C-alpha positions as CSV (number, residue, x, y, z in Angstrom):
1,M,12.5,-11.7,-37.6
2,E,12.6,-15.5,-37.3
3,Q,9.6,-15.8,-39.5
4,T,11.2,-13.6,-42.2
5,T,14.5,-15.6,-41.9
6,N,12.6,-18.9,-42.4
7,L,10.6,-17.5,-45.4
8,V,13.7,-16.2,-47.1
9,S,15.7,-19.4,-46.4
10,Q,12.9,-21.6,-47.7
11,H,12.6,-19.9,-51.0
12,F,16.1,-18.8,-51.8
13,R,18.6,-21.2,-50.1
14,Q,19.2,-22.9,-53.5
15,H,20.1,-19.6,-55.1
16,F,22.3,-17.8,-52.5
17,E,25.0,-18.6,-49.9
18,A,24.4,-18.4,-46.2
19,P,25.8,-14.9,-45.6
20,L,23.6,-13.4,-48.3
21,L,20.6,-15.2,-47.0
22,E,21.3,-13.6,-43.6
23,E,21.3,-10.2,-45.3
24,L,18.1,-10.9,-47.3
25,A,16.4,-11.9,-44.0
26,K,16.9,-8.3,-42.8
27,C,15.1,-6.8,-45.8
28,P,11.5,-5.8,-45.6
29,V,9.0,-8.3,-46.9
30,M,5.9,-6.8,-48.6
31,D,2.6,-8.6,-48.9
32,L,0.4,-6.7,-51.4
33,P,-3.1,-7.5,-52.8
34,G,-3.8,-8.1,-56.4
35,G,-4.2,-4.8,-58.4
36,T,-1.6,-2.9,-56.3
37,Q,0.6,-0.7,-58.5
38,L,4.2,-0.9,-57.1
39,R,5.1,2.6,-58.4
40,Q,2.6,3.9,-55.8
41,E,4.3,2.0,-53.1
42,A,7.6,3.4,-54.2
43,Q,6.2,7.0,-53.9
44,S,7.9,9.4,-56.3
45,Q,10.8,7.3,-57.7
46,V,11.6,3.6,-57.9
47,R,14.5,2.9,-55.5
48,Y,13.8,-0.7,-54.7
49,T,13.5,-3.9,-56.6
50,P,11.2,-6.8,-55.8
51,L,12.5,-10.3,-55.3
52,V,9.3,-12.3,-55.6
53,I,8.4,-15.1,-53.1
54,S,4.9,-15.8,-54.3
55,G,2.3,-14.3,-56.7
56,C,3.0,-12.4,-59.9
57,I,3.9,-8.9,-61.0
58,R,3.1,-7.6,-64.5
59,V,5.6,-5.1,-65.9
60,T,4.5,-2.9,-68.8
61,R,5.9,0.1,-70.6
62,V,3.6,3.1,-71.1
63,D,4.2,5.4,-74.0
64,E,3.5,9.2,-74.2
65,R,0.0,8.5,-75.5
66,G,-0.8,6.2,-72.6
67,R,-0.6,2.9,-74.5
68,E,0.8,-0.1,-72.7
69,L,3.0,-2.9,-73.9
70,L,3.6,-6.0,-71.8
71,M,7.4,-6.4,-71.1
72,Y,7.4,-9.4,-68.8
73,H,6.0,-11.0,-65.7
74,I,8.0,-11.4,-62.4
75,R,7.2,-14.8,-60.9
76,P,8.4,-16.6,-57.7
77,G,12.2,-16.7,-57.6
78,E,12.6,-13.9,-60.1
79,S,13.3,-10.1,-59.9
80,C,12.7,-7.1,-62.1
81,F,15.3,-7.0,-64.9
82,L,14.9,-3.3,-65.7
83,T,15.1,-2.0,-62.1
84,V,18.0,-4.3,-61.4
85,T,19.8,-2.7,-64.5
86,A,18.9,0.8,-63.3
87,S,20.2,-0.1,-59.8
88,L,23.5,-1.4,-61.1
89,S,24.1,1.7,-63.2
90,N,22.5,4.0,-60.5
91,N,20.4,5.6,-63.3
92,F,16.7,5.4,-63.0
93,G,15.7,7.6,-65.9
94,N,14.7,4.6,-68.1
95,V,12.2,3.2,-65.6
96,N,10.0,6.3,-65.6
97,S,7.9,4.8,-68.4
98,L,7.4,1.5,-66.6
99,K,4.3,0.3,-64.6
100,A,4.4,-2.7,-62.3
101,I,1.1,-4.2,-61.0
102,C,0.5,-7.2,-58.8
103,E,-1.7,-9.5,-60.8
104,E,-2.7,-11.4,-57.6
105,R,-1.7,-11.3,-54.0
106,T,2.1,-11.0,-54.1
107,V,4.8,-11.4,-51.5
108,F,8.3,-10.2,-52.2
109,V,11.5,-9.1,-50.5
110,S,12.3,-5.4,-51.1
111,L,15.9,-4.8,-52.2
112,T,17.4,-1.3,-52.3
113,D,19.5,-0.1,-55.3
114,Q,22.5,0.2,-53.0
115,Q,22.1,-3.5,-51.8
116,I,22.0,-4.7,-55.4
117,R,25.2,-2.9,-56.3
118,D,26.9,-4.1,-53.1
119,W,25.8,-7.7,-53.4
120,N,26.7,-7.8,-57.1
121,H,30.3,-6.9,-56.0
122,R,30.5,-9.2,-52.9
123,Y,28.6,-12.4,-53.8
124,R,29.2,-14.7,-56.6
125,S,25.8,-16.4,-56.2
126,F,24.1,-13.0,-56.6
127,R,26.0,-12.3,-59.8
128,N,25.0,-15.8,-61.1
129,F,21.4,-15.1,-60.2
130,L,21.5,-11.8,-62.1
131,A,23.2,-13.4,-65.1
132,Q,20.4,-16.0,-65.3
133,L,17.8,-13.3,-64.9
134,F,19.3,-11.3,-67.8
135,N,19.5,-14.3,-70.1
136,S,15.9,-15.2,-69.5
137,R,14.7,-11.7,-70.0
138,F,16.6,-11.2,-73.2
139,A,15.0,-14.4,-74.6
140,E,11.6,-13.0,-73.5
141,F,12.2,-9.7,-75.2
142,F,13.0,-11.5,-78.5
143,S,9.7,-13.4,-78.1
144,I,7.9,-10.1,-77.5
145,I,9.4,-8.6,-80.7
146,D,8.4,-11.7,-82.7
147,N,4.9,-11.6,-81.2
148,V,4.3,-7.9,-81.8
149,V,5.9,-7.6,-85.2
150,F,5.4,-10.9,-87.1
151,R,2.2,-12.6,-85.8
152,P,-1.3,-11.5,-86.8
153,V,-3.6,-10.1,-84.1
154,E,-6.1,-12.9,-84.3
155,E,-3.4,-15.5,-83.7
156,K,-1.9,-13.6,-80.7
157,L,-5.4,-13.0,-79.2
158,A,-6.4,-16.7,-79.5
159,D,-3.1,-17.8,-77.8
160,A,-3.6,-15.2,-75.0
161,L,-7.1,-16.4,-74.3
162,D,-6.1,-20.1,-74.5
163,K,-3.3,-19.6,-71.9
164,R,-5.6,-17.9,-69.3
165,P,-7.4,-19.9,-66.6
166,R,-11.1,-20.6,-66.8
167,D,-13.7,-21.2,-64.2
168,Q,-16.1,-24.2,-64.0
169,Q,-18.4,-22.5,-66.5
170,G,-15.6,-22.0,-68.9
171,Q,-15.4,-18.3,-68.4
172,I,-12.2,-16.3,-68.7
173,A,-12.0,-13.3,-66.4
174,V,-10.2,-10.7,-68.4
175,T,-10.8,-7.2,-69.8
176,H,-10.2,-6.1,-73.4
177,Q,-7.6,-3.6,-72.0
178,E,-5.7,-6.4,-70.3
179,L,-5.7,-8.5,-73.5
180,A,-4.5,-5.5,-75.5
181,I,-1.6,-4.9,-73.2
182,E,-0.6,-8.6,-73.3
183,I,-0.6,-8.9,-77.1
184,G,0.7,-5.3,-77.8
185,T,-2.1,-3.7,-79.6
186,A,-4.9,-1.2,-79.0
187,R,-8.0,-2.0,-76.9
188,E,-10.2,-1.1,-79.8
189,V,-8.5,-3.7,-82.0
190,V,-9.2,-6.4,-79.4
191,S,-12.8,-5.3,-78.9
192,R,-13.4,-5.3,-82.7
193,T,-11.8,-8.8,-83.1
194,L,-13.8,-10.3,-80.2
195,K,-17.0,-8.8,-81.5
196,Q,-16.4,-10.4,-84.9
197,W,-15.7,-13.7,-83.2
198,E,-18.9,-13.4,-81.2
199,R,-20.9,-12.8,-84.5
200,D,-19.1,-15.9,-85.9
201,G,-20.1,-18.0,-82.8
202,R,-16.5,-18.5,-81.6
203,V,-17.0,-16.7,-78.3
204,S,-19.6,-15.1,-76.1
205,L,-18.8,-11.9,-74.3
206,G,-19.8,-10.4,-70.9
207,R,-18.5,-7.6,-68.7
208,G,-14.9,-8.5,-68.0
209,V,-15.6,-12.1,-69.2
210,V,-14.9,-14.1,-72.4
211,V,-16.2,-17.6,-73.0
212,L,-14.6,-19.7,-75.8
213,K,-16.9,-21.9,-77.7
214,K,-15.9,-25.2,-79.2
């Protein structure tokens, strides 16, 4: 308990007042490896929301044909906009098409939907936190719309690769499917574009690896 209290206080004392920090310290803290799908952890229905301490969670929307579109990432000090909204309205129907996956080892505080409604009513600091979260996510959604609708695939793909970390050999560990989700297109489109770039000498390709050439 003391370890959890210290962990919560260290990461969120600038966001929340002391009574709320005390309540947060009583919440379960989850430590999940990269690749874990949070919906599986939530069993049949999402009834909790992560408040991230470390790591990163990727949230995507899956359509009826199984195609995925990146919605946003949840990074340290952030929470999930869509499950917060569902919790406040006590209506989880709109989150059924979401998928949340830890991109790396991720530690987060698990908040129930009842706690979110309760704290939104009782704590000004929590309402301020949610307002900031909503503002940042709306700005991100506008960016997604611009990215998907107005920018050509080649430009989006080049930007996505440029932003990803490289190892000492200059290799970028990423699959074509991951890139497709990130830029909002089909995996076949990404594969076709990368193959053309490989023929043009712009990249070299391996299994789950892309190397950009100067």
